[in-house]
C-alpha positions, -999 to +999 in steps of 0.1 A: +203+028-091+183+004-113+146+008-116+141-027-101+161-018-070+144+016-067+110+000-067+122-025-040+136+003-018+108+027-023+081+001-015+101-011+015+102+024+029+064+028+024+057-005+042+083-001+069+070+033+079+033+026+071+030-007+088+053+007+114+029+034+124+001+008+126+023-013+149+031+017+170-006+025+175-022-009+180+004-032+197+007-034+235+036-019+253+043+006+224+049+043+231+022+052+205-004+027+217-039+041+213-028+070+190-058+065+168-068+067+132-054+102+126-019+091+136-022+060+113-034+080+083-007+107+087+020+081+091+009+063+059+008+096+040+043+105+051+055+069+043+042+073+007+059+107+005+093+093+015+090+062-007+080+082-038+105+109-033+134+084-029+125+063-059+111+088-084+142+097-103+152+061-108+120+042-115+091+067-117+081+056-082+052+034-091+056+014-058+021-001-064+010-027-090-022-007-095-002+023-107+020+002-129-011-016-143-029+017-150+001+033-167+006+002-189-031+002-199-029+039-207+000+033-229+025+052-208+045+022-196+058-008-215+040-041-208+072-061-209+085-042-178+053-048-157+064-082-143+097-069-130+081-038-114+054-059-097+080-084-085+101-056-071+071-040-054+062-073-038+097-080-026+100-045-012+067-049+007+078-081+022+111-066+033+094-036+048+070-058+068+099-079+080+117-047+093+085-038+112+084-072+129+120-070+137+117-036+154+085-044+172+093-080+181+089-074+219+056-056+213+043-085+192+052-108+220+033-086+245+002-086+223-021-117+226-048-109+201-041-125+167-063-101+148-043-072+161-010-088+151-024-095+116-037-060+113-001-046+115+007-065+083-024-063+061-059-049+059-088-064+078-123-050+070-142-033+098-174-052+086-167-083+066-188-082+034-165-091+005-188-075-021-189-042-003-152-045+007-143-050-030-164-020-040-147+002-014-112-008-026-123-003-062-136+032-056-107+042-033-082+030-059-101+046-088-099+080-070-062+074-061-051+065-096-070+092-114-054+117-089-020+103-095-024+105-133-034+141-130-004+148-108+020+130-131+007+146-163+022+150-188+051+128-176+048+090-178+058+085-142+060+104-109+087+130-105+103+138-072+084+170-068+051+151-072+057+131-040+040+156-016+007+158-036+006+120-038+010+119-001-019+143+003-041+121-019-032+091+003-040+111+034-074+122+020-084+087+010-074+073+044-094+099+063-125+096+040-127+062+024-103+042+046-127+032+074-144+002+058-114-018+047-082+000+059-076+013+023-051-011+008-053+007-027-021-013-035-020-050-040+017-053-030+010-033+002-014-060+013-001-092-003+036-087+005+031-082+043+005-109+044+031-133+030+056-121+056+030-127+083+025-162+070+063-169+070+074-153+102+075-172+136+051-147+153+041-157+188+005-168+190-004-156+155-036-165+137-039-176+101-031-150+075-068-147+063-062-159+028-100-161+022-101-123+022-067-117+004-082-115-031-102-084-022-072-060-017-056-074-048-085-075-073-103-044-060-073-021-065-064-037-099-100-033-112-101+003-098-069+011-116-081-003-149-113+018-146-092+048-138-070+043-168-100+040-191-117+071-176-086+092-177-076+082-213-110+084-229-130+108-208-106+133-192-081+140-220 
């Protein structure tokens, strides 16, 4: 399997299972409706485990532009391959979100609130303050990327056996730092499904909240850059 295809498939698995658990918990007429934050965070952690494990041997399982960016800044990944990896991650995220909508089409139709429907696809802050929201995404991604760099050391990417500790990091971040913004910590995870929400014929949907969309993109990228700098110059 090519690295490009592996990044598409791995990211699609993460979003299909991650956004899928959100849909299960928050959409009407779903068996998991009302399952709560613990179910969502556990579902996302397992989604990351499966995505990383499946893609690791083929692409290094970045599955996240923030990870790709950090590895390139650190000198462990060639810059010329960054655009292809990011494109694959974005396509995979859009595909995963489409699969969630397809499986939960009836539940989307049974749910009237537009914010709830949008929340299946992308992050919505609990309290909208873009400065603080940016800071939260920055800090959460900083923690995530530094942890990933320690886990993957001395390799230049993630190996299959590193999938479980990465999932534990995602679980810990979701339970501790995820409350304010819904912890995107991955620009493709937010932007890809947001684009899918914009394109799909979802019944009674609201706008895709493009005024907020820069926060879960720039916050994680800036956090990843800081993590790469700290890891390279302070922790090695």
